[in-house]
N, C-alpha and C positions, 0 to 999 in steps of 0.2 A: 137650738141653743139660745138661751136668754140673752138679750142685748146687755152690754156693759153700760151701767149708769151709775153715777155717783150718788151717795146718800148725803145730802148736805145737812140733814138734821143732826148728824153725829159728829160734824167737824167742830173744832174749837178755835177760839181766837184769843190773842193776848189781851191783857188789861188795857184800858184806855189811857192815853196821856192825860196830864193834869188839866190842860187847857182846851181840849176838844175830845169828841168821841173817837174811838177807833173807827176808821172809815173804810167801808168796802163798797166798790162800784160793781154793778151787775148790768151787762148789756148782751144783746143778741145782734149778730152781724151776718150778712151774706158772705159767701166765700170771697167776693171781690170787695169786701170792706165797706158795704153800705148798711146803714141802720134804719133806713126808711124806704118804703115804697108807697107812692101816692100819699106821702105825708105822714105815714104811720108805720110802726114796726110790724104790724100784722102781716102774716105770710112769710116772715123770715124764720120763725121758730116753731117748733112742734108743741104739742100738748105736754110732752116731757120737759121741754125747756120752761114752759109756764109753771110746771110743778116744781122744778128746781128753784125758780124765783121765789115761790111761796115757801119752800123749805128754808131758804136764806132768811125769809121774814121771821122764822121761828126764833132766830138769834137777836133780831133787831129791837132796840128800844124805840128808834125812830126810823121811818122811811122818808125819803126826800125825792121830789120831782121838781123840775123847772116848770115855769109857767107855760112854755111852749109844749111840753109833753102833756100837761094837763089839758091844754086846749085841743091838742091833736087826738089824744087817746083816752083822756080821763085817767084818774088814778084813785086808789084807795089803799088801805093797809090790810085788807082782808086776806085770810089765808086759804079760804075756800074748802077747808076740810076740818071738821070738829076734832079729829084726831091730832092734827097739828096744833090746834088751839089748846087741847088738853095737855099736850107736851109742854107748851109754854107755861101753863099753869103749874105743872109739876116742877118746873124750874123756877117757880116763884115770880113769874112775869104775868102781866095782864094778858088776856086772851088774844089781843091784837096789839101791834105796835102803834105808836102815835104816827099818823100820816102828816107830812108837811109839804109845803110848796113855797118856793122862793120867787118873788116878783119884785121888780123895781118900778114898774109902771102901775101896778094894781089892776091892769086890764085882764081880768080873769072871768071865765065862764061860770057865773054864780049859780047856774041851774044844774051843774054837774053833781054827780054822786058825792064827790069830795065835800061839797057844801051841804047837800040835802040829807045824807045818811046820818044816822045817830048811833049806829052800832059800833063805831070806832071813833076814837078821839082824833082831833086834827088841829093843826096850827098853821097860820099863814104868816110867813116872814115877808115883811113889806118894807121897802125903802122909805125913809121919811121924806124923800123927794117926790113920792107919788102924790097926785092931786088929792086934796082933802075929800072931794066927793066920792072918789073911789075907795078911800079908807072907810068912809061911812057906809058905803054899800057893802063892803066885805064884812064889816062889823055887824051889819044888820042880818047876816046869815046865821049869826050865833057862834061862829067859829072864833077861836082865840086869834088875836093878832099881836105879833111882836114887831115893833118898829125898829128898823136898823139904820144906822147912820149912813147917809149917801156916800159912796166911795169906799166904804169899809163893810159892805153888806155880808160878804161870805165869812170873813173872820169873826164878825160880831155874831152871826147866826151860829157858828160852831161853838163859840163861847157860851151863848145862851143855852144851847142844847146840853152842854156839859154841866153848867152850873145851875141853871134854872129847871131843867127837865131831868137832871141826873142821868143823862143818856151815856151809856158805856159803849154802845155800838150803833153806828149810823149806816143804814143801807141806802145807797144812792142808786136810783133806777133810771137816771137820765133826765134830760137829754145830753147830747154831746157838748153843748156849751157849758153847762153846769159841771160836767165831768172835767172839761178843760180848765175851768177856773180852779177846781180843787187840785188838779195836778200841778197847776202853776204855783199854788200855795204850798206845794209839797205836803198836802194834807190827806192824800190817799195812801192807805196801807195795803189794801189788796184789790185786785182787779179780776173779776169773774167774767168770762166771755164765752158765750155759746156761738160757735162758728157753724152757721147753717149751710146745708148742701144745696144752695141756690145761687144763681148769678143774677144780680139786678141789672147790670149793664147800663146804668144811667150815666148821663154826661155831667150830672151835678154830684160831686163827691160829698157824701154825708157820713163821715167816719164816726166811730164810737167816741172819739175824743177830739174836740175842736178847741184849739188854743189861739188866743189873739196874737201872741208874739210869734215871729217867724221861727221856724225850726232851725236848729243847728246841731252839729255833732256834739258840741260841748255841753248842750243842755238836754240831751236825750235822757229820758227817765229809764233807768235800768230796772228790769224785772227779773225775778227769780221764779222759774216754773215750779209750782208746787204739785200740780197734777194735770194730766191730759188724758181724757177718757173718750174714746170713739164709740159711737152708737151706730152700728150698722143698720139698725132698724129704721132710724130717722135720718141717717146720713149726717149727723151732727157730731161735733167734737166739743167737749166741755172742758174749758181751760180755766185753771186757777193760778193766778200769779201773785206773788208778794213783791211789793216795791222794795228795791235794795237801797239801803242808806249806809 
């Protein structure tokens, strides 16, 4: 029997709000709630999970990673399959989304593919509190830089994406801190989570969402389960939630 797997290319999303893109977060986690092993997500998800991430990119105008994720794993907005790129083109989209990274310090690995590749567009969102020499170094890579007001980086970034990039859908691919900031802003609309069939058993908790404020029953984010598809071949469960408002 063929394993049950979702087809994320065929799903649809609502229109974006006026002041920000429609925001979806995609993460992979171990069964005990960890999203990294030895500092990276590698080993937690299967090739099928990677495929689903790229299928979500079919819908995205922009993909976003935090600086920590870029340093640990690298990032791009590539789809890895010309058929997926063709599908985007048939829908009137560029062959790849715009890749983006958010950094407050400007301490970024400028030799990574994100900066050196030219087959996809990319933009660096940088706090205006970052040292000027780091700003100049990032600009020297040829990537676009959007300066954000210190203390208001995340809301300003979302406004820039919506109004300057005309982004209707933002796909956030981690890490946990950037996910937490977006949830704290009530700016996440959907949460996709692949639950992997592994136990990390580490003593340092690294959950899919890290929030600065202490948790409380009153501030729990309520989710509506849209789909839950088990894959007996990979021992994964593919979860799709919508944030309840």
